[in-house]
C-alpha atoms as an extended CHARMM CRD file, in Angstrom:
* protein
*
        79  EXT
         1         1  MET       CA              0.0000000000        0.0000000000        0.0000000000  PROA      1               0.0000000000
         2         2  ILE       CA              1.3040000000        3.4600000000       -0.8680000000  PROA      2               0.0000000000
         3         3  HSD       CA              1.0240000000        6.3490000000        1.5740000000  PROA      3               0.0000000000
         4         4  TYR       CA              1.3630000000        9.9380000000        0.3460000000  PROA      4               0.0000000000
         5         5  GLU       CA              2.5440000000       13.0970000000        2.0660000000  PROA      5               0.0000000000
         6         6  ILE       CA              1.6540000000       16.1320000000       -0.0240000000  PROA      6               0.0000000000
         7         7  PHE       CA              3.4660000000       19.2950000000        0.9950000000  PROA      7               0.0000000000
         8         8  VAL       CA              1.6040000000       22.5280000000        0.2810000000  PROA      8               0.0000000000
         9         9  SER       CA              2.0070000000       26.2160000000        1.0590000000  PROA      9               0.0000000000
        10        10  VAL       CA             -0.9510000000       28.2290000000        2.3210000000  PROA      10              0.0000000000
        11        11  ASP       CA             -0.2070000000       31.9450000000        2.0310000000  PROA      11              0.0000000000
        12        12  GLY       CA              3.4940000000       31.1020000000        2.2450000000  PROA      12              0.0000000000
        13        13  GLN       CA              3.1370000000       28.8390000000        5.3150000000  PROA      13              0.0000000000
        14        14  ARG       CA              4.2530000000       25.2690000000        4.6410000000  PROA      14              0.0000000000
        15        15  GLY       CA              2.1110000000       22.3330000000        5.6610000000  PROA      15              0.0000000000
        16        16  VAL       CA              1.5080000000       18.6910000000        4.8350000000  PROA      16              0.0000000000
        17        17  VAL       CA             -1.5800000000       16.6650000000        3.9530000000  PROA      17              0.0000000000
        18        18  ARG       CA             -1.2630000000       12.9260000000        4.5610000000  PROA      18              0.0000000000
        19        19  VAL       CA             -3.3040000000       10.6250000000        2.3580000000  PROA      19              0.0000000000
        20        20  GLY       CA             -3.4260000000        6.8720000000        2.8090000000  PROA      20              0.0000000000
        21        21  GLY       CA             -3.3800000000        4.6930000000       -0.2660000000  PROA      21              0.0000000000
        22        22  SER       CA             -6.6350000000        3.0880000000        0.8240000000  PROA      22              0.0000000000
        23        23  HSD       CA             -8.4760000000        6.4250000000        0.5540000000  PROA      23              0.0000000000
        24        24  PRO       CA            -11.1270000000        6.0250000000       -2.1570000000  PROA      24              0.0000000000
        25        25  LEU       CA            -10.2350000000        9.3110000000       -3.8900000000  PROA      25              0.0000000000
        26        26  ALA       CA             -6.4840000000        8.6190000000       -3.9820000000  PROA      26              0.0000000000
        27        27  ASN       CA             -5.8340000000        5.9340000000       -6.5680000000  PROA      27              0.0000000000
        28        28  GLY       CA             -2.4700000000        7.3040000000       -7.6900000000  PROA      28              0.0000000000
        29        29  THR       CA             -0.0330000000       10.1660000000       -7.2910000000  PROA      29              0.0000000000
        30        30  ALA       CA             -1.9670000000       12.6800000000       -9.4010000000  PROA      30              0.0000000000
        31        31  SER       CA             -5.2870000000       12.0330000000       -7.6690000000  PROA      31              0.0000000000
        32        32  ALA       CA             -3.6390000000       12.2170000000       -4.2150000000  PROA      32              0.0000000000
        33        33  ILE       CA             -2.2180000000       15.6500000000       -5.0850000000  PROA      33              0.0000000000
        34        34  GLU       CA             -5.5630000000       16.8080000000       -6.4560000000  PROA      34              0.0000000000
        35        35  TYR       CA             -7.3720000000       15.5710000000       -3.3400000000  PROA      35              0.0000000000
        36        36  ALA       CA             -4.8850000000       17.3060000000       -1.0080000000  PROA      36              0.0000000000
        37        37  LEU       CA             -5.2130000000       20.5990000000       -2.8750000000  PROA      37              0.0000000000
        38        38  GLU       CA             -9.0150000000       20.4330000000       -2.8780000000  PROA      38              0.0000000000
        39        39  VAL       CA             -9.1560000000       19.6900000000        0.8560000000  PROA      39              0.0000000000
        40        40  THR       CA             -6.7720000000       22.5510000000        1.5520000000  PROA      40              0.0000000000
        41        41  LYS       CA             -8.8610000000       24.9110000000       -0.6020000000  PROA      41              0.0000000000
        42        42  MET       CA            -11.9790000000       23.8970000000        1.3390000000  PROA      42              0.0000000000
        43        43  CYS       CA            -10.2640000000       24.7070000000        4.6430000000  PROA      43              0.0000000000
        44        44  TYR       CA             -8.7260000000       27.9890000000        3.4320000000  PROA      44              0.0000000000
        45        45  PRO       CA            -10.9770000000       29.3100000000        0.6490000000  PROA      45              0.0000000000
        46        46  GLU       CA             -9.4640000000       32.8240000000        0.5850000000  PROA      46              0.0000000000
        47        47  ALA       CA             -5.8070000000       31.7260000000        0.7470000000  PROA      47              0.0000000000
        48        48  THR       CA             -3.2170000000       31.3070000000       -1.9720000000  PROA      48              0.0000000000
        49        49  ILE       CA             -2.4320000000       27.5840000000       -2.1050000000  PROA      49              0.0000000000
        50        50  GLU       CA              0.5990000000       26.1150000000       -3.8350000000  PROA      50              0.0000000000
        51        51  PHE       CA              1.7460000000       22.5440000000       -4.3060000000  PROA      51              0.0000000000
        52        52  ASP       CA              5.3660000000       22.1460000000       -3.1360000000  PROA      52              0.0000000000
        53        53  PHE       CA              6.2580000000       18.4660000000       -3.4540000000  PROA      53              0.0000000000
        54        54  ILE       CA              5.1110000000       14.9490000000       -2.6380000000  PROA      54              0.0000000000
        55        55  LYS       CA              6.6480000000       12.0050000000       -0.8160000000  PROA      55              0.0000000000
        56        56  GLU       CA              5.4870000000        8.4580000000       -1.3930000000  PROA      56              0.0000000000
        57        57  TYR       CA              5.9980000000        5.5900000000        1.0210000000  PROA      57              0.0000000000
        58        58  THR       CA              5.3060000000        1.9310000000        0.4670000000  PROA      58              0.0000000000
        59        59  LEU       CA              3.8490000000        0.4300000000        3.6200000000  PROA      59              0.0000000000
        60        60  ASP       CA              3.5210000000       -3.2460000000        4.3540000000  PROA      60              0.0000000000
        61        61  ASP       CA              0.1470000000       -4.5270000000        5.4360000000  PROA      61              0.0000000000
        62        62  GLU       CA             -0.1320000000       -5.1100000000        9.1510000000  PROA      62              0.0000000000
        63        63  PRO       CA              0.2990000000       -8.7540000000       10.0900000000  PROA      63              0.0000000000
        64        64  ASP       CA             -2.6360000000      -10.6810000000       11.4810000000  PROA      64              0.0000000000
        65        65  VAL       CA             -1.6470000000      -11.2340000000       15.0950000000  PROA      65              0.0000000000
        66        66  GLY       CA             -5.0050000000      -12.4260000000       16.3470000000  PROA      66              0.0000000000
        67        67  TYR       CA             -6.2080000000      -11.2320000000       19.7300000000  PROA      67              0.0000000000
        68        68  VAL       CA             -3.5630000000       -9.2080000000       21.5020000000  PROA      68              0.0000000000
        69        69  TYR       CA             -5.5840000000       -7.9440000000       24.4430000000  PROA      69              0.0000000000
        70        70  GLU       CA             -8.3950000000       -9.5290000000       26.3750000000  PROA      70              0.0000000000
        71        71  ALA       CA            -11.1330000000       -7.0110000000       27.1450000000  PROA      71              0.0000000000
        72        72  PRO       CA            -11.5550000000       -6.4540000000       30.8990000000  PROA      72              0.0000000000
        73        73  THR       CA            -14.7370000000       -7.4140000000       32.6860000000  PROA      73              0.0000000000
        74        74  PRO       CA            -17.0210000000       -4.3760000000       32.8370000000  PROA      74              0.0000000000
        75        75  VAL       CA            -17.2920000000       -2.7280000000       36.2210000000  PROA      75              0.0000000000
        76        76  GLN       CA            -20.7740000000       -1.6220000000       37.1390000000  PROA      76              0.0000000000
        77        77  THR       CA            -20.9670000000        1.9350000000       38.4130000000  PROA      77              0.0000000000
        78        78  TYR       CA            -23.7850000000        3.7040000000       40.1950000000  PROA      78              0.0000000000
        79        79  HSD       CA            -24.5940000000        7.3310000000       39.5490000000  PROA      79              0.0000000000
């Protein structure tokens, strides 16, 4: 699975938008950039937004380790 970090500038202030490869609107580098820019524009509609650069990471799927933690017995409380 590919994970994207899209670096943008909002009125000259640098920031990053992280997009997981499992996101339905990010099915490649171009669509991840487009999604990040659109989300940033929605948050800062009056700002000047610029794309700076992108980093891509390949992440391994998490291994199936079964149950790691047994849920505790609920404690009844009185209010």
